[in-house]
C-alpha positions in Angstrom: 248.8 76.0 78.5 247.8 75.5 74.9 244.6 77.5 74.0 243.0 78.7 70.8 241.3 82.1 70.5 239.2 83.7 67.8 237.0 86.8 67.5 234.0 87.7 65.5 231.2 90.4 65.4 227.5 89.8 65.2 225.4 92.5 63.6 221.6 92.9 63.7 221.2 91.3 60.3 222.9 88.1 61.7 220.4 88.1 64.6 217.5 88.6 62.2 218.6 85.8 59.9 219.2 83.4 62.8 215.8 84.1 64.4 213.9 83.8 61.1 215.6 80.5 60.4 214.5 79.1 63.8 211.1 80.9 64.2 212.5 82.5 67.4 210.1 85.4 68.2 211.6 86.4 71.5 211.3 90.1 72.0 214.9 90.3 73.2 216.1 89.7 69.6 213.6 91.9 67.8 215.0 95.2 66.5 211.8 97.0 67.3 210.0 95.1 70.1 212.9 95.0 72.5 211.7 98.4 73.7 208.5 96.8 75.0 210.4 94.7 77.6 209.9 95.9 81.1 213.2 97.2 82.6 215.3 95.9 79.7 218.9 96.6 80.8 220.4 95.7 77.4 219.5 98.9 75.6 218.9 97.1 72.3 218.5 93.6 70.7 220.8 90.8 71.8 222.1 87.7 70.0 220.4 84.3 70.4 221.9 81.9 72.8 221.9 79.0 70.3 223.3 81.4 67.7 226.4 81.9 69.8 226.6 78.2 70.6 226.5 77.4 66.8 229.6 79.6 66.4 231.2 77.8 69.3 230.4 74.4 67.7 232.3 75.5 64.5 235.3 76.9 66.4 235.6 73.6 68.4 235.3 71.7 65.1 238.3 73.7 63.7 240.2 73.1 67.0 239.6 69.4 66.7 240.7 69.5 63.1 243.9 71.3 63.8 244.8 68.9 66.6 243.9 65.7 64.8 241.2 64.9 67.2 238.5 63.8 64.8 240.3 60.5 64.3 240.4 60.0 68.1 236.6 60.7 68.3 236.0 58.1 65.6 238.4 55.5 67.0 236.9 55.8 70.5 233.3 55.7 69.3 232.5 59.0 70.9 229.1 59.3 69.3 227.7 62.0 71.6 228.4 65.7 71.4 227.7 67.5 74.7 227.4 71.2 75.4 227.2 72.7 78.9 227.1 76.4 79.2 226.1 79.1 81.7 224.9 82.4 80.3 226.6 85.1 82.3 225.8 88.2 80.1 224.3 89.2 76.8 226.1 89.2 73.4 225.2 92.4 71.7 225.5 93.3 68.0 228.5 95.4 67.1 230.6 94.0 70.0 233.7 91.9 69.4 233.0 88.3 70.4 236.0 86.3 71.5 236.0 82.6 72.0 238.7 80.9 74.0 239.1 77.1 73.8 241.3 75.6 76.4 243.6 72.6 75.8 241.7 69.4 75.1 241.5 66.9 78.0 241.1 63.2 77.2 240.1 60.8 80.0 239.2 57.1 79.8 238.1 56.7 83.4 235.5 56.6 84.8 234.2 57.0 81.2 235.8 58.0 77.9 235.5 61.8 77.4 237.3 64.4 75.3 236.6 67.8 76.8 237.4 71.5 76.4 236.6 74.3 78.7 235.3 77.3 76.8 234.9 81.0 77.6 233.1 83.5 75.5 233.5 87.3 75.9 231.5 90.0 74.3 232.8 93.5 74.4 235.5 92.3 76.8 233.0 91.0 79.4 232.3 87.3 80.1 229.2 86.2 78.3 229.2 82.3 78.3 231.3 79.8 80.3 231.2 76.1 80.1 232.4 72.9 78.2 232.2 71.1 75.0 232.6 67.3 75.5 232.6 64.2 73.3 231.5 61.0 74.9 230.3 57.4 74.2 227.0 58.0 76.0 224.8 61.0 76.6 226.0 63.0 79.6 222.6 64.6 80.3 219.2 62.9 80.8 220.9 59.5 80.6 217.6 57.7 81.5 214.9 59.8 79.8 211.4 59.2 81.2 209.3 59.6 78.1 205.9 57.9 78.1 204.6 55.8 75.2 202.6 58.3 73.3 201.8 56.2 70.3 202.5 57.8 66.9 203.7 61.3 67.5 202.2 62.6 64.2 198.8 61.7 65.6 199.1 64.4 68.3 198.2 68.0 67.6 201.1 70.4 67.0 201.7 73.0 69.7 199.7 71.2 72.4 200.1 69.3 75.6 199.9 65.6 75.0 196.9 64.2 76.8 197.7 62.3 80.0 201.2 63.8 80.3 203.0 66.9 81.2 204.7 67.1 77.9 204.2 69.9 75.4 204.7 68.9 71.7 206.1 71.1 69.0 206.6 69.7 65.5 209.1 71.2 63.1 210.3 70.2 59.7 214.0 70.2 58.9 215.1 72.2 55.8 218.4 72.8 54.3 217.6 76.5 53.6 216.8 77.1 57.3 220.0 75.3 58.3 222.1 77.4 55.9 220.5 80.6 57.1 221.1 79.7 60.7 224.8 79.0 59.9 225.1 82.4 58.1 223.5 84.1 61.1 226.0 82.3 63.3 228.9 83.6 61.3 229.7 80.0 60.1 230.6 79.1 56.5 227.7 77.1 55.2 230.0 75.4 52.6 231.5 73.4 55.5 228.2 71.6 55.8 226.3 71.9 52.5 227.6 71.6 48.9 225.1 70.8 46.2 227.9 70.2 43.6 229.2 67.3 45.8 225.7 66.2 47.0 226.8 67.1 50.5 224.3 67.9 53.2 225.6 67.5 56.8 223.5 69.2 59.4 225.3 71.1 62.2 224.7 69.9 65.7 223.2 73.0 67.2 220.7 73.8 64.4 218.0 71.2 65.4 218.6 72.1 69.1 218.0 75.8 68.3 214.4 74.9 67.5 213.9 74.4 71.3 213.6 78.2 71.7 210.5 78.5 69.4 208.9 75.5 71.1 209.4 77.1 74.5 208.0 80.4 73.2 204.9 78.7 71.7 204.4 76.8 75.0 204.5 80.1 76.9 202.0 81.7 74.5 199.5 78.9 75.1 200.1 79.4 78.9 199.4 83.2 78.4 202.8 84.2 79.6 203.4 88.0 79.5 206.6 88.4 77.5 206.7 92.2 78.1 206.0 92.3 81.9 207.8 89.1 82.8 210.6 88.5 80.3 212.7 85.4 80.7 216.4 84.9 79.9 218.5 81.7 79.5 220.5 80.7 82.6 222.0 77.5 81.3 222.0 74.9 78.5 223.0 71.2 79.0 222.7 69.4 75.7 223.6 65.9 74.5 223.3 65.2 70.7 223.5 61.8 69.1 225.8 62.3 66.1 224.8 58.9 64.5 221.2 60.0 64.3 222.2 63.5 63.2 224.1 62.0 60.3 220.9 60.5 59.1 218.9 63.8 59.2 217.6 65.0 55.9 215.5 67.8 54.5 211.8 67.3 55.1 212.2 65.1 58.2 209.8 65.9 61.0 211.4 66.7 64.4 209.2 66.3 67.4 210.2 68.5 70.3 208.9 67.4 73.7 209.1 69.8 76.6 208.3 69.2 80.3 208.8 71.6 83.1 210.8 70.2 86.0 211.9 71.3 89.5 215.1 73.5 89.6 218.4 71.6 89.8 220.4 74.2 91.7 221.6 77.8 91.6 222.9 79.1 88.3 225.2 82.0 87.4 223.1 84.8 85.8 224.6 88.1 84.8 227.4 87.6 87.3 225.3 86.4 90.2 224.1 83.0 91.5 220.3 82.7 91.5 217.6 80.1 91.5 216.1 79.3 88.1 212.4 78.7 88.6 211.8 77.8 84.9 213.6 74.5 84.2 212.8 72.1 81.3 213.6 68.7 80.0 213.6 68.9 76.2 213.9 66.1 73.7 214.2 66.1 69.9 212.7 62.9 68.5 212.6 61.6 65.0 209.5 60.0 63.5 210.5 56.6 64.8 211.0 58.1 68.3 214.8 57.9 68.1 216.2 60.6 70.3 218.3 63.1 68.3 219.0 65.2 71.3 218.2 65.7 74.9 218.6 69.0 76.8 218.2 70.6 80.2 217.2 74.2 79.8 217.0 76.7 82.6 215.6 80.2 82.4 214.9 82.9 85.0 212.8 86.1 85.0 214.8 89.2 84.1 213.4 91.0 87.2 214.8 88.3 89.5 218.2 88.7 87.8 218.2 92.5 88.2 217.2 92.2 91.8 220.1 89.8 92.5 222.5 92.3 90.9 221.3 95.1 93.3 221.9 92.9 96.4 
């Protein structure tokens, strides 16, 4: 079976750069505040989930390039990029991170999809497991139920939209933050940005990574105790519209809408299947309400995960 493998190492400086570029203030990534987390089993800071996915994005891009698959994506009008990952363990600084990309599978029935199974190991232990898929239509949240809110810029930032269950976070896209996020993700920024050639192509995961800060700010407003009840990612399911992404430019406003939803099913967490009580629909909307991305994000309390490990 044809597979491609690569290995890299995150250091704390990469984590700091990535979290600063995305305003992610989760204690798990903080070089000092990780000590405040109740019963923290990781014994130090850990990498951002979206940071690891950004590295995966670039590795898959190189895989597509070496197998002449970008032409296939173009010819088949596979406008959506989809990520589906379960977080099995933490990625720690100083550990070798290996990414294995399985042979590409192309299917036209029941719908056209180019897919790769992906496994990420950190320090020899499985950390992430899932798929990267290209498709004609979004694979997740195919019929989004987003009410008519009027002009999004009329709603207060970091607030619940009146008459709905949606929390709104407004972010502004910048090339500098995107570059820093790429550097923190061990990705060459020149592959996306080149001022000498007037090139500015935003990577797929960068705007999605802003979901983390939105979730954190929502939790702050809800007075969540990050030290006593820390949460960790269980799974990400993300569909990104590459056509809209190609139109993204510095200074654009991105409106992140988040709504808590009932759990879908059990998820793998640190090697065990558990229920994820914190599940969210997340949408990244442009000023004209075009959906840039849609995501299903699942988290679980660290205490619940540790208890499942003991059983």
